[in-house]
N, C-alpha and C positions, 0 to 999 in steps of 0.2 A: 533239463536244466533246472535247478532248485535254488531258490534265493533265500530259503529258510523261513522262519516265522516272522511276519511283519511286526513291527514295534506295536505294542499295546494290544495284540491279539493272543490271547492264551498265555499271557505272561503277567504275573503279579510280582512286582519287586519286594523283595524281602529287605527290610531296614532293621538292623540290629542295634545300632548305637546312635544315640541323638543327644545334643546338648540342648535342643529346644523342648519346651514343655510338651510333652506327649507325643512327639512326632519327629519324622526325620529331618525336614527342612521347612523353612518358612513358606506358608501357603499351601501345604499339603493336605489335599482332601482325600480320605481313603475312598475305596470302591464301595458303592451302595450295596446293601444286601436286602433281602426280601423283608427283614424285620426292622431295617433302619431306612425308612423313606425320607429323603430330602427333598424339599421342594424348593421353589424359587425363593422363598422368604429367607431361608438360611443362606443362599448364595448372595442375596442382597445385604443381609446383615453382614456377611464376611467382607463385602466390599465396602461397606460403611466404616467397618473397623479398620481396614487396611487404608483406605484413602481419605477419610474424613475426620478420624480422631486425631487429637492433638497428641503426637507420639510421646513428647517429653512430658506432657501432663498425665498421660496414662502411666508412665514409668514412675513418675514421681520426683525425678530429679531434672535440674535444669540442662544438664549437658555442657557443652562448650568447655570441658575441663575443670568445671568448678563443682563444688560439692553443696549447692544450695538445694534443699528439699522444698517441695511446694508447701505452701501455706493454705491454700484455698482447698476445698473438698475435692475429691476425685471427679465428681459430676461436673463442677464448674471448671476443673482444669481440662478435662477431656473436651468439653465443649467450648473452650476458650471464652468462658463467661466472667473472667476476672483476671487481675493480675496475679502472676504466678507466685510472687512473694508478698502479696497482700498490700502492696503500696498505694496510698491514696494520692490522688492527683500528681502522679509521676509522669514526667514528660523527659525523653532523652533521645534527641536526634529527630528524625523524620523528614517527610518532604516539606518543601515550601508549598503551600496551596495557592499562593499568588504569584504569578510569573512576573519577574522584574524586567522583562524585555518587552516593554510596550513603546511605541515611537512616542517621541516627545517627553519621555519621563526620565529623570536623571537619578541614578543611584539606585539601591535595592529597595524594593517594596515588600513589607511584611516579612516576618520571620517567626521562628518557633524558638521559645525560650527553652533551653536545655538545662536540666538539673541532673546530670547523670550522677549515680552512686557508685561506679567503679565495680558493680557485682558481675558484669557481663551478661546478666539475664534481661532480655529485651522486655520492653514495657508492653503492657496489655493494648491491644488494638481491638477494643470492643466496647460495648456499653456495659460497663461494670455494675450498673444498676438494674439491668434486666432481670426480671422475675420469670423464670421458665415456668412452663405448665406442669402439672403432675403428670400428665401423660408422657412428656419428655423424660421425666425421671424413671418412670416404669420402662420406657424404651431403652434407657441407658443401662438399667439393671439386666434387662434381657441380652443386650449386646455384651455387657460384662461378663455375664455367665458363659456365653458362647466364646468370648475371647480366652477363657480360661482353658479350654480345650480346643484352641484353634488348630493345632496341628495334631490332633488325636488320631493315631492310627487303628486304635482298638475299637472305635465306635463305642465307647463306654463299657466295654466288656474285655474279655480276655483275648490275646493274640492267637491262642491255639484252641482246640476244641474240647480240651480236657474238662474245663468247668461245666460245658453243656452237658457232657456225658454224665458227670456226676449229679446233675440235677435231675436228668432223666431217670436215672437208676434210683433215686431216692423216691421218686413218684411211681415207681413201679409196684412198690409194695404197700 
């Protein structure tokens, strides 16, 4: 009785078309080769890009059906270090930090003054005056370089072996 080849054993999927940058689908990590060693640092960087980056800040548009582009730098937008549109002292909505349901108290206590501007872009929820360290910027540049070929099927080379053979044949003479 034969069950065929188990999934993932001796089978390399062929992806011919893709709308994503360099790869077949989001999150695809190609098979390692002897010349392309990937250690855990690349895995952790991919996880940070996927889970921790501010997605709309990385893309540069606010989303939500509006066409507002970011005003802050990509570094500050990705790390949520400032208001997306560069607004100063902007407050719109938010939670009430003081509960109004205390015994013996009458009426609402505390409120947040809202000055909404009808853009649909949420206000920054961060310390906009935070000055990051230079090592944070270097880490961002490394992550950004990896995000440019996040779905790379070719590992920085060619999909087939033809370019390798051409290079070897040149070195023979």
